[in-house]
Residue, then its C-alpha position, 0 to 999 in steps of 0.5 A: x922295795x916291795x911296798x913301792x911296787x904296789x904304789x907304782x901300780x896304783x898310780x898307773x891305774x889312776x893316770x888313765x882314770x883321769x883322761x878324757x875316756x868318760x867324755x868319749x864313752x858318753x859321746x860313743x853312747x849316742x853313736x847311731x842312735x835316732x831321737x824324736x820328738x813327736x807331734x801326735x801320739x799315734x800314726x793314726x792321729x798323724x794322718x787324720x790331722x793332714x789337711x789334704x792328700x797332696x800336701x803332708x805336714x810333718x808328724x815329728x822332728x828327728x836327730x840322728x847321732x852318727x859316727x865321728x860326732x856327726x849329727x843330722x837334725x830335722x826340724x821341719x822338712x829340711x835336713x841340717x848337718x852339723x857336730x855334736x859334743x857332750x859337756x856334763x849332762x849336755x849334748x851340744x849340737x852345732x851347725x852353720x847358722x840357718x833360718x831354722x837354727x839362727x844361733x847355729x846351736x841346739x842343746x839337749x839335757x841328757x835325762x837317760x840314754x833314751x830321753x833328752x830334753x831340748x833346753x830351748x823349748x822343753x820338748x821331749x825326744x825319745x830314742x827310737x827302738x826299732x824301725x818305727x817312730x811310733x813304738 
C-alpha cells in the first residue's frame, strides 16, 4: 500500500504541469509593459529632424500590453486597440483590419523579455525601462 501513495502524488503533481499555465504565465509576462521601435538614436536627433515648428514627425512606434490580453499600438499617429496572445516564441496581435493593419494581425518574435522583432519588417522593439523612450 505504501508504494502507491508516492505514485498517486506524482500523478497529481504532473497533471498541473500539462495545463495551460505556461501560456498564461508568458502572456502575463508582457502585461503592463511597453515596447518601442525608435526611428532615431537620441531625442536630440529626433528634434533636429523635425521639418518645422508647427508639424511634428513621430520619433517612434509603440506597443502597450495591458491587462486581460488587451494591446494598444501606435504605428503612425493613430492608436489601435486589439488583443494579443502568445504562441510558442511569438506574440500575435489582432485588430480590426484597417488601412495601417490591412490583415488585422501583427506578429512579433520574442527574443527575450525585453526585446521583440516584428516579423513583417524585422524591426527591433525594445521594452521601455523608466519614464522615457530614450533610455
